[in-house]
KETI-865517 format. One record per atom (N, C-alpha, C, O, CB): residue in one letter; x, y, z. Coordinates in steps of 0.02 Angstrom, whole numbers, padded with zeros to 5 digits, always signed. Atoms other than C-alpha are relative to their C-alpha. Glycine has a CB too. Layout:
<kezas>
AXYZ/...
</kezas>
This chain:
<kezas>
X+00046+00029+00056/X+00650-00482+00425/X-00014+00065-00052/X-00016+00120-00026/X-00080-00033+00036/X-00001-00082+00046/X+00631-00339+00275/X-00064+00009-00012/X-00077+00045-00060/X+00043+00008-00083/X+00079-00013+00006/X+00435-00343+00292/X-00018+00041+00042/X-00066+00078+00033/X-00045-00055+00009/X+00020-00052-00043/X+00442-00251+00444/X+00064+00056+00016/X+00066+00089+00068/X-00026-00037+00068/X-00027-00038-00005/X+00582-00152+00413/X-00005+00053-00057/X+00012+00112-00060/X+00046-00024+00014/X+00050-00071+00064/X+00497-00073+00247/X-00056+00011+00038/X-00063+00072+00041/X-00039-00029-00096/X+00051-00023-00062/X+00351-00064+00375/X+00026+00065+00045/X+00004+00121+00031/X-00009-00067+00057/X-00040-00042-00020/X+00456+00035+00483/X+00023+00042-00039/X-00007+00093-00024/X+00040-00023+00024/X-00027-00042+00032/X+00537+00130+00374/X-00069+00054-00051/X-00055+00111-00069/X+00058-00048-00041/X+00056-00032+00039/X+00363+00193+00274/X-00005+00021+00064/X+00038+00065+00056/X-00061-00036-00044/X+00012-00026-00060/X+00326+00248+00471/X+00046+00071+00002/X+00030+00128-00015/X+00018-00057+00058/X-00050-00041-00001/X+00473+00337+00497/X+00013+00073-00055/X+00035+00129-00041/X+00049-00049-00005/X+00013-00079+00062/X+00451+00463+00321/X-00084+00007+00025/X-00106+00059+00048/X+00011-00022-00124/X+00072-00028-00023/X+00267+00458+00362/X+00013+00066+00044/X+00014+00123+00021/X-00044-00059+00050/X-00014-00050-00042/X+00305+00554+00517/X+00061+00050+00000/X+00067+00095+00041/X+00000-00029+00052/X-00004-00059+00010/X+00433+00647+00436/X-00032+00063-00024/X-00016+00122-00015/X+00028-00006-00018/X+00016-00068+00052/X+00316+00736+00314/X-00051+00019+00041/X-00069+00074+00020/X-00025-00009-00087/X+00062-00029-00031/X+00169+00768+00435/X+00052+00055+00051/X+00024+00106+00071/X-00062-00069+00048/X-00023-00025-00069/X+00316+00838+00575/X+00026+00076-00069/X+00025+00135-00054/X+00081-00067+00063/X-00020-00065+00065/X+00380+00953+00376/X-00065+00051-00009/X-00071+00112-00011/X+00014-00042-00094/X+00068-00034+00011/X+00208+00991+00351/X-00026+00049+00040/X-00057+00096+00016/X-00046-00042-00001/X+00012-00030-00083/X+00180+01062+00550/X+00058+00062-00033/X+00041+00120-00047/X+00033-00067+00095/X-00059-00069+00000/X+00349+01172+00511/X-00010+00036-00056/X-00003+00096-00045/X+00084-00019-00002/X+00026-00045+00046/X+00298+01240+00352/X-00038+00050+00014/X-00027+00108-00002/X-00029-00026-00039/X+00062-00032-00006/X+00136+01297+00415/X+00012+00044+00042/X-00020+00096+00045/X-00056-00036+00018/X+00008-00047-00078/X+00195+01374+00579/X+00062+00050-00024/X+00055+00108-00002/X+00020-00056+00096/X+00005-00064+00030/X+00329+01475+00474/X-00022+00033-00040/X+00007+00083-00060/X+00027+00013-00012/X+00053-00084+00063/X+00203+01574+00353/X-00051-00011+00045/X-00101-00040+00024/X-00039-00011-00116/X+00064-00016-00038/X+00090+01599+00507/X-00065+00049-00033/X-00077+00100+00000/X+00026+00034+00064/X+00035-00033+00053/X-00030+01675+00391/X-00069-00003+00003/X-00080-00038+00052/X+00020-00023-00060/X+00045+00034-00008/X-00214+01660+00369/X-00016-00033-00082/X-00068-00065-00092/X-00052+00043+00039/X+00025+00019+00060/X-00205+01621+00173/X+00063-00052-00019/X+00081-00050-00077/X-00017+00067-00054/X-00045+00034-00015/X-00063+01490+00214/X-00034-00060+00004/X-00026-00093-00048/X+00036+00022+00052/X+00073+00043+00017/X-00217+01351+00257/X-00015+00005-00061/X-00025-00049-00089/X-00066+00021+00035/X+00051+00018+00065/X-00287+01390+00096/X+00050-00012-00070/X+00024-00012-00125/X-00060+00075-00018/X-00027-00001+00047/X-00133+01367-00010/X+00005-00058+00006/X+00008-00090+00059/X+00043+00037-00011/X+00006+00063+00005/X-00129+01215-00102/X+00073-00018-00003/X+00110+00030-00016/X-00045-00021-00055/X-00044+00035-00041/X+00022+01095-00053/X+00077+00039-00051/X+00128+00068-00034/X-00020-00103+00001/X-00064-00023+00045/X+00142+01141-00196/X+00010+00070-00049/X+00040+00083-00101/X+00008-00056-00050/X-00005-00064+00017/X+00110+01314-00208/X+00052+00046+00060/X+00077+00102+00060/X-00078+00025-00006/X-00082-00025-00039/X+00242+01318-00054/X+00048-00016-00036/X+00090-00020+00008/X+00025-00033+00071/X-00036+00005+00042/X+00355+01284-00181/X+00050+00055-00037/X+00110+00057-00048/X-00035-00025-00030/X+00007-00087+00012/X+00337+01474-00246/X+00035+00042+00057/X+00067+00092+00042/X-00088+00027+00000/X-00007-00061-00067/X+00375+01563-00076/X+00083-00018+00042/X+00125-00054+00014/X-00084-00018+00076/X-00037+00007-00014/X+00508+01568+00048/X+00012-00084+00029/X+00069-00108+00032/X+00002+00051+00028/X+00001+00062-00008/X+00463+01388+00102/X+00014-00045-00043/X-00012-00101-00039/X-00043-00011+00016/X+00003+00045+00055/X+00520+01318-00047/X+00026-00064+00013/X+00011-00113-00021/X+00030+00026-00053/X-00062+00041+00001/X+00671+01214+00041/X-00065-00046+00031/X-00089-00086-00009/X+00085+00023+00047/X+00047+00023-00029/X+00530+01148+00167/X-00081-00057-00024/X-00118-00100+00000/X-00010+00059+00020/X+00057+00041+00040/X+00406+01094+00032/X+00037-00051-00050/X+00013-00104-00070/X-00053+00056-00047/X-00024+00039+00038/X+00525+01028-00072/X+00026-00085+00050/X+00019-00142+00029/X+00061+00051-00037/X-00009+00054-00063/X+00580+00904+00089/X-00067-00044+00000/X-00061-00105-00008/X+00008+00042+00084/X+00072+00020-00005/X+00362+00877+00105/X+00017-00054-00072/X+00013-00114-00059/X-00069+00078-00007/X+00002+00013+00073/X+00387+00821-00082/X+00024-00036+00011/X-00012-00086+00019/X+00018+00033-00051/X-00072+00076-00015/X+00541+00700-00047/X-00033-00060+00046/X-00027-00121+00041/X+00090+00034+00064/X+00005+00068-00043/X+00456+00623+00098/X-00061-00045-00036/X-00064-00106-00033/X-00021+00020+00088/X+00052+00028+00034/X+00299+00591-00003/X+00018-00040-00048/X+00010-00100-00038/X-00040+00044-00024/X-00029+00061+00040/X+00367+00507-00139/X+00056-00012+00032/X+00102+00025+00017/X+00014+00009-00074/X-00033+00039-00026/X+00473+00389-00017/X-00065-00028+00015/X-00087-00076-00016/X+00053+00019+00047/X+00059+00069-00007/X+00326+00312+00040/X-00020-00027-00028/X-00029-00086-00010/X-00048-00005+00015/X+00022+00039+00030/X+00253+00277-00110/X+00060-00037-00052/X+00047-00050-00111/X-00055+00032-00025/X-00082+00016+00027/X+00427+00216-00173/X+00004-00077+00051/X+00019-00133+00031/X+00078+00083+00031/X-00021+00045-00043/X+00434+00113-00015/X-00069-00038+00001/X-00064-00096+00021/X+00031+00030+00068/X+00053+00034-00005/X+00245+00063-00028/X-00014-00049-00070/X-00054-00095-00074/X-00052+00050+00016/X-00013+00051+00047/X+00285-00013-00193/X+00076-00044-00011/X+00098-00076-00059/X-00015+00035-00059/X-00058+00064-00021/X+00431-00114-00152/X-00055-00062+00051/X-00053-00124+00046/X+00085+00046+00068/X+00018+00033-00047/X+00324-00177-00019/X-00066-00051-00038/X-00086-00108-00024/X-00017+00054+00061/X+00037+00057+00054/X+00201-00239-00161/X+00026-00048-00032/X+00014-00107-00018/X-00025+00022-00051/X-00055+00030+00026/X+00331-00292-00280/X-00006-00076+00042/X-00044-00124+00033/X+00073+00050+00013/X-00007+00072-00052/X+00392-00426-00132/X-00041-00026+00004/X-00029-00081-00020/X+00014-00001+00064/X+00054+00053-00039/X+00227-00502-00065/X-00029-00009-00070/X-00086-00029-00057/X-00063+00033+00073/X+00021+00004+00039/X+00183-00512-00244/X-00062+00018-00038/X-00080-00019-00083/X+00012-00031+00005/X+00039-00046+00010/X+00036-00378-00273/X-00001+00025-00041/X-00014+00085-00045/X-00003+00032+00028/X-00025-00048+00087/X+00078-00348-00457/X-00071+00050-00026/X-00062+00096-00066/X+00015-00079-00088/X+00057-00032+00037/X-00118-00282-00489/X+00023+00048+00047/X+00068+00077+00017/X-00082-00029-00007/X-00012-00052-00057/X-00088-00160-00333/X+00066+00042-00028/X+00054+00098-00049/X+00017-00041+00083/X-00040-00009+00038/X+00084-00132-00403/X+00002+00048-00054/X+00024+00105-00045/X+00007-00045-00015/X+00034-00030+00040/X+00031-00072-00547/X-00016+00067+00003/X+00014+00112-00026/X-00043-00027-00002/X+00031-00034-00013/X-00082+00033-00481/X+00042+00068+00025/X+00036+00128+00013/X-00041-00034+00035/X-00064-00040-00032/X+00072+00099-00381/X+00035+00042-00011/X+00047+00093+00021/X+00038-00020+00008/X-00032-00041+00046/X+00169+00150-00519/X-00041+00030-00014/X-00030+00082+00016/X+00031-00021-00048/X+00018-00055+00004/X+00030+00247-00586/X+00010+00049+00016/X+00040+00096-00008/X-00028+00002+00007/X-00014-00062-00055/X+00013+00345-00447/X+00069+00032+00011/X+00075+00092+00025/X-00018-00024+00069/X-00059-00024-00030/X+00192+00360-00413/X+00039+00037-00072/X+00090+00071-00067/X+00045-00070+00043/X-00019-00047+00071/X+00222+00431-00613/X-00046+00064-00006/X-00036+00112-00044/X-00014-00048-00077/X+00045-00075+00002/X+00062+00561-00566/X+00033+00038+00044/X+00029+00099+00039/X-00081-00001+00024/X-00020-00051-00041/X+00152+00620-00432/X+00062+00044-00004/X+00078+00101+00013/X+00002-00025+00053/X-00058-00046+00031/X+00317+00625-00515/X-00003+00074-00035/X+00027+00127-00027/X+00026-00039-00048/X+00031-00073+00061/X+00234+00750-00652/X-00011+00044+00053/X+00032+00088+00050/X-00089-00009-00057/X+00044-00066-00022/X+00140+00870-00526/X+00063+00008+00039/X+00096+00059+00028/X-00087-00003+00044/X-00081-00042-00028/X+00308+00872-00411/X+00041+00046-00044/X+00086+00082-00021/X+00060-00057+00017/X-00076-00035+00049/X+00408+00950-00568/X-00049+00035-00048/X-00026+00035-00105/X+00070-00069-00054/X+00034-00052+00058/X+00269+01064-00671/X-00007+00045+00082/X+00002+00033+00142/X-00096-00033-00063/X+00004-00052-00001/X+00239+01217-00629/X-00087+00002+00047/X-00133-00031+00022/X+00016+00028-00077/X+00052+00010-00017/X+00086+01248-00497/X-00074+00019-00032/X-00125-00014-00038/X+00009+00018+00047/X+00041+00009+00060/X-00005+01351-00614/X-00050-00012-00065/X-00101+00015-00087/X+00005-00002+00001/X+00020+00017+00054/X-00021+01251-00755/X-00060-00047+00005/X-00056-00093+00046/X+00051-00022-00033/X+00051+00036+00015/X-00184+01174-00800/X+00009-00069-00016/X-00042-00103-00016/X-00028+00028-00045/X-00008+00082+00015/X-00110+00995-00844/X+00016+00006+00104/X-00009-00031+00147/X+00094-00037-00081/X-00056+00011-00069/X-00013+01019-00665/X-00099-00029+00046/X-00123-00082+00067/X+00070+00119+00047/X+00091-00009-00039/X-00219+01049-00584/X-00016-00067+00009/X-00012-00101+00061/X-00074+00037-00056/X+00014+00070-00002/X-00282+00886-00676/X+00024-00064+00029/X+00001-00113+00059/X+00002-00011-00045/X-00054+00068-00034/X-00127+00784-00642/X-00022-00025+00062/X-00044-00083+00064/X+00080+00022+00020/X+00037-00009-00066/X-00183+00820-00439/X-00053-00051-00011/X-00059-00106+00016/X-00029+00078+00015/X+00090+00024-00035/X-00370+00779-00465/X+00023-00077-00011/X+00013-00126+00025/X-00098+00032-00062/X+00033+00087-00007/X-00344+00622-00537/X+00063-00048+00024/X+00061-00110+00025/X-00032-00038-00092/X-00013+00055-00049/X-00208+00562-00443/X-00023-00034+00091/X-00016-00085+00124/X+00058+00015-00002/X+00040+00024-00062/X-00309+00594-00282/X-00059-00013-00023/X-00098+00022+00010/X-00005+00046+00058/X+00060+00045+00042/X-00453+00509-00381/X+00038-00069+00030/X+00026-00104+00079/X-00004+00009-00108/X-00021+00059+00005/X-00349+00379-00405/X+00005-00043+00081/X-00036-00081+00107/X+00067+00010-00039/X+00005+00023-00057/X-00290+00335-00244/X-00050-00033+00050/X-00048-00088+00079/X+00015+00036+00016/X+00043-00038-00035/X-00439+00401-00159/X-00029-00091-00018/X-00031-00134+00027/X-00039+00092-00029/X+00040+00057+00037/X-00530+00237-00294/X+00028-00063+00012/X-00010-00111+00023/X-00003+00008-00077/X-00022+00064-00019/X-00393+00098-00263/X-00008-00030+00075/X-00014-00091+00083/X+00066+00001-00015/X+00030+00027-00054/X-00432+00090-00075/X-00047-00022+00019/X-00056-00056+00069/X+00000+00019+00028/X+00048+00009-00025/X-00582+00086-00095/X-00020-00048-00028/X-00031-00093+00012/X-00032+00042+00004/X-00028+00093+00018/X-00588-00072-00205/X+00005-00004+00031/X-00045-00001+00066/X+00048-00040-00031/X-00015+00053-00028/X-00476-00147-00100/X-00015-00009+00060/X+00003-00063+00085/X+00050-00009-00005/X+00031+00037-00054/X-00562-00144+00057/X-00102+00001-00021/X-00151+00019+00011/X+00029+00049+00086/X+00056-00003+00010/X-00709-00170-00049/X-00003-00081-00024/X-00049-00121-00013/X-00020+00060-00045/X-00020+00063-00004/X-00638-00322-00100/X+00015-00057+00050/X+00012-00117+00036/X+00038+00005-00023/X-00021+00053-00044/X-00584-00401+00065/X-00053+00009+00039/X-00052-00024+00091/X+00069+00002+00035/X+00051+00014-00049/X-00762-00351+00138/X+00008+00030+00057/X-00018-00001+00103/X-00006-00064+00014/X-00027-00046-00028/X-00701-00223+00240/X-00046+00047+00047/X-00052+00099+00015/X+00032+00030-00048/X+00057-00038+00012/X-00841-00132+00339/X+00028+00080+00015/X-00010+00123+00037/X-00066-00027+00050/X-00033-00073-00021/X-00693+00039+00356/X-00020+00031-00078/X-00016+00091-00092/X+00102-00001+00024/X-00004-00020+00036/X-00731+00040+00198/X-00076+00074-00016/X-00064+00125-00048/X+00015-00062-00032/X+00076-00056+00009/X-00939+00156+00198/X+00067+00063+00030/X+00081+00118+00004/X-00106-00023+00078/X-00033-00053-00018/X-00812+00243+00301/X+00053+00059-00029/X+00054+00120-00026/X+00020-00024+00036/X-00031-00026+00064/X-00678+00267+00174/X-00031+00047-00011/X-00024+00100+00018/X+00002-00037-00056/X+00053-00041+00052/X-00809+00340+00056/X-00018+00077+00016/X-00030+00121-00025/X-00076-00041+00001/X+00036-00024-00010/X-00862+00447+00161/X+00042+00058+00042/X+00021+00101+00081/X-00048-00041+00020/X-00092-00065-00049/X-00671+00558+00234/X-00038+00049-00048/X-00083+00085-00025/X+00137-00019-00029/X-00017-00052+00027/X-00669+00663+00076/X-00077+00024+00012/X-00075+00078-00017/X+00037-00006-00073/X+00028-00036+00028/X-00846+00718+00086/X-00003+00016+00086/X-00040+00065+00088/X-00056-00017-00059/X+00010-00013-00064/X-00849+00738+00275/X+00067+00057+00019/X+00062+00089+00071/X-00002-00075+00043/X-00088-00038+00008/X-00638+00842+00247/X-00050+00067-00026/X-00051+00121+00003/X+00082-00045-00082/X+00045-00066+00003/X-00773+00958+00161/X-00014+00048+00016/X-00018+00098-00019/X-00033+00002+00005/X+00028-00047-00063/X-00825+01048+00301/X+00049+00063+00016/X+00037+00118+00041/X-00007-00048+00074/X-00053-00042-00019/X-00648+01115+00306/X-00010+00043-00047/X+00015+00098-00032/X+00068-00025+00003/X-00015-00055+00056/X-00679+01211+00134/X-00026+00096+00031/X-00017+00150+00003/X-00061-00033-00083/X+00025-00073-00009/X-00757+01368+00227/X+00059+00007+00053/X+00069+00067+00043/X-00091+00014+00030/X-00062-00017-00006/X-00588+01376+00335/X+00057-00011-00049/X+00079+00039-00078/X+00013-00024+00049/X-00072-00022+00012/X-00443+01351+00268/X-00030-00029-00091/X+00007-00076-00107/X+00084-00054+00058/X+00000+00003+00062/X-00520+01333+00065/X-00003-00094-00021/X-00028-00145+00005/X+00070+00047-00025/X-00003+00097+00033/X-00467+01165-00066/X+00073+00034+00048/X+00071+00060+00103/X+00003-00044-00130/X-00092+00002-00043/X-00279+01193+00009/X-00001-00034+00034/X+00039-00081+00031/X+00035+00053+00042/X-00015+00020-00063/X-00322+01147+00167/X-00034-00083+00016/X-00023-00120+00064/X-00030+00061+00049/X+00048+00069+00013/X-00450+00983+00108/X+00038-00010-00038/X+00018-00068-00042/X-00077-00007-00023/X-00049+00047+00043/X-00306+00929-00024/X+00057-00013+00065/X+00087-00067+00070/X+00038+00046-00083/X-00055+00039-00042/X-00186+00923+00122/X-00021-00047+00039/X+00006-00102+00043/X+00037+00039+00042/X+00058+00049-00049/X-00306+00840+00237/X+00006-00084-00045/X+00025-00141-00030/X-00110+00045-00008/X+00030+00086+00043/X-00356+00700+00095/X+00077-00018+00005/X+00097-00076+00010/X-00045-00003-00110/X-00075+00067+00034/X-00161+00674+00064/X+00043-00024+00077/X+00080-00072+00087/X+00091+00060-00074/X-00023+00036-00058/X-00117+00665+00242/X-00034-00074+00027/X-00007-00120+00059/X-00006+00051+00053/X+00052+00073-00017/X-00266+00524+00264/X+00041-00047-00025/X+00072-00091+00004/X-00084-00009-00040/X-00043+00054+00054/X-00185+00443+00106/X+00061-00033+00031/X+00076-00089+00010/X+00030+00040-00069/X-00078-00011-00028/X-00019+00443+00199/X+00001-00058+00080/X+00042-00099+00100/X+00014+00111+00026/X+00032+00053-00045/X-00115+00357+00349/X-00013-00074-00025/X+00010-00118+00010/X-00064+00025+00019/X+00042+00052+00023/X-00194+00219+00260/X+00070-00050-00010/X+00084-00106+00011/X-00054+00022-00074/X-00080+00039+00035/X-00005+00186+00165/X+00044-00031+00075/X+00080-00081+00082/X+00068+00083-00053/X-00044+00025-00064/X+00066+00176+00345/X-00039-00076+00024/X-00011-00130+00034/X-00003+00068+00074/X+00051+00058-00047/X-00077+00052+00421/X+00013-00071-00081/X+00043-00123-00069/X-00129+00046+00019/X-00022+00046+00030/X-00064-00053+00252/X+00080-00040-00018/X+00090-00096-00043/X-00026+00018-00039/X-00040+00041-00001/X+00115-00068+00265/X+00021-00041+00050/X+00054-00091+00041/X+00036+00021-00018/X+00004+00052-00064/X+00111-00139+00441/X-00023-00064-00019/X-00006-00121-00003/X-00050+00023+00058/X+00044+00100-00023/X-00018-00268+00389/X+00017-00040-00067/X-00009-00094-00082/X-00122-00006+00009/X-00029+00035+00072/X+00079-00307+00208/X+00063-00037+00081/X+00067-00092+00109/X+00046+00079-00098/X-00080+00040-00079/X+00249-00335+00375/X-00036-00067+00007/X-00022-00120-00020/X+00006+00052+00120/X+00023+00045-00034/X+00135-00429+00462/X-00019-00059-00013/X-00019-00106+00027/X-00033+00018+00019/X+00019+00053+00024/X+00080-00541+00366/X+00064-00024-00042/X+00061-00084-00056/X-00066+00011-00037/X-00069+00025+00038/X+00256-00567+00268/X+00034-00031+00066/X+00044-00092+00071/X+00053+00071-00043/X+00023+00044-00063/X+00284-00600+00445/X-00002-00074+00022/X+00047-00107+00037/X-00056+00011+00004/X+00014+00037-00013/X+00192-00736+00482/X+00019-00036-00045/X+00042-00087-00018/X-00044+00003+00018/X+00004+00037+00020/X+00213-00815+00338/X+00085-00026-00014/X+00111-00058-00059/X-00049+00014-00042/X-00067+00009-00002/X+00391-00821+00384/X+00043-00040+00064/X+00101-00062+00066/X+00021+00064-00007/X-00024+00072-00034/X+00377-00929+00554/X-00047-00022-00039/X-00018-00006-00091/X-00002-00021+00084/X+00021+00031+00042/X+00255-01008+00454/X+00048-00049-00039/X+00033-00109-00040/X-00026+00042-00031/X-00063+00039+00020/X+00416-01076+00367/X+00051-00035+00022/X+00077-00088+00003/X+00026+00024-00021/X-00011+00036-00033/X+00494-01087+00493/X+00005-00038+00054/X+00058-00040+00084/X+00011+00004-00008/X+00032+00033-00043/X+00399-01202+00615/X-00016-00036-00059/X+00015-00089-00054/X-00050+00030+00048/X+00019+00069+00047/X+00338-01305+00467/X+00046-00049+00017/X+00103-00037-00003/X+00004+00009-00084/X-00071+00086+00021/X+00448-01481+00488/X-00027-00001-00048/X-00084+00014-00062/X+00008-00094+00041/X+00022+00028+00060/X+00480-01548+00325/X+00004-00084+00028/X+00043-00114+00064/X+00053+00026-00073/X+00021+00048+00011/X+00395-01701+00301/X+00037-00033-00051/X+00055-00001-00100/X-00057+00008-00007/X-00036+00054+00056/X+00482-01847+00200/X-00050-00034-00015/X-00099-00044+00021/X+00061-00051+00022/X+00049+00043+00013/X+00395-01951+00101/X-00001-00077+00029/X+00058-00091+00038/X-00002+00000-00066/X-00006+00039-00010/X+00358-02121+00158/X-00001-00050-00020/X-00061-00060-00032/X-00011+00004+00020/X-00009+00033+00044/X+00407-02264+00076/X-00020-00031+00009/X+00009-00039+00063/X+00035-00010-00019/X+00052+00059-00006/X+00282-02421+00088/X+00009-00055-00032/X-00022-00059-00085/X-00061+00014-00017/X-00022+00031+00036/X+00366-02578+00044/X-00064-00064+00008/X-00085-00089+00061/X+00077-00007+00014/X+00026+00057-00008/X+00260-02711+00003/X+00013-00088-00013/X+00028-00114-00067/X-00040+00018-00023/X-00029+00062+00036/X+00293-02889+00007/X-00062-00070+00015/X-00084-00097+00066/X+00091-00020+00040/X+00016+00067+00017/X+00203-03035-00069/X+00016-00054+00035/X+00071-00070+00056/X+00021-00013-00051/X-00028+00074-00032/X+00172-03204+00008/X+00016-00040-00049/X-00027-00043-00093/X-00050-00043+00044/X+00007+00046+00059/X+00248-03336-00111/X-00023-00021-00015/X-00024-00024-00076/X+00015-00029-00016/X+00028+00057-00003/X+00144-03462-00077/X-00062+00021-00023/X-00100-00024-00043/X+00003-00033+00062/X+00071-00037+00013/X-00014-03335-00117/X+00010+00000-00066/X-00036-00001-00107/X-00018+00078+00034/X-00022-00042+00070/X+00087-03291-00272/X-00014-00082-00035/X-00058-00080-00077/X+00102+00047-00008/X-00014+00086+00037/X+00096-03478-00340/X-00077-00006+00014/X-00082-00067+00022/X+00066-00077+00051/X+00092+00029-00036/X-00102-03501-00286/X-00020+00029-00054/X-00067+00010-00090/X-00047+00034+00087/X+00074-00045+00048/X-00159-03375-00396/X-00022-00022-00066/X-00079-00020-00089/X+00017+00082-00022/X+00030+00041+00067/X-00154-03460-00558/X-00049-00054+00025/X-00102-00062-00007/X+00064-00043-00047/X+00040+00040-00001/X-00233-03581-00492/X-00068+00003+00028/X-00112-00036+00009/X+00028-00037+00019/X+00072-00012+00006/X-00381-03521-00425/X-00014+00043-00053/X-00075+00049-00056/X-00028+00027+00061/X+00024-00042+00058/X-00397-03409-00572/X-00015-00070-00072/X-00053-00064-00120/X+00075+00072-00020/X+00036+00024+00039/X-00406-03559-00670/X-00032-00077+00000/X-00045-00110-00050/X+00032+00013-00044/X+00044+00012-00025/X-00495-03671-00562/X-00093+00024-00018/X-00145+00003-00043/X+00030+00016+00049/X+00059-00074+00028/X-00623-03528-00579/X-00032-00011-00071/X-00092-00016-00086/X+00049+00088-00013/X+00003+00011+00083/X-00599-03554-00775/X-00046-00041-00030/X-00088-00035-00075/X+00058-00028-00026/X+00032+00068+00028/X-00643-03734-00774/X-00080+00012+00031/X-00124-00031+00022/X+00046-00084+00035/
</kezas>
């Protein structure tokens, strides 16, 4: 089923993103590596690894958008399209550009708010945990500054996308099973045969009643 395939692809690409991110940091084992925002890795010796990381993030977003469109969640698909547009702009603009920094902050805020509203609409108890995650990650500022906080939040969002991908795949799979197992019910035709004798007596009764 395509829903499960898309969920599997999202998981594979997300795992590739995490692996490349780890390799990129090990390739530059300095104290400043943790403090560097993700986009700044494009400007150094790890530019090829950074490009691969951005490619994985773009693929996760594109696959997620495909799942949303396939399951008919057009409102969420619109938000995902806006997020993908912002991500493309961030990926293609210089790291020291003011518009680049503003777009990246808007992108993070959009994804964070989107999942908060989604959890609120579903009445999930995970909403309070989701709201607390960015604040809890602020403790990393003392260790790795904004760069470590940004990469941690991005990884958290990728994890949420993987979870939602499997939930959408499971929902689509259950719908497929229901369609396969539900027998086709044919409409029953009921023929009513009226007694001719009663039919003939009916006018007489009516006339007698009127008399």
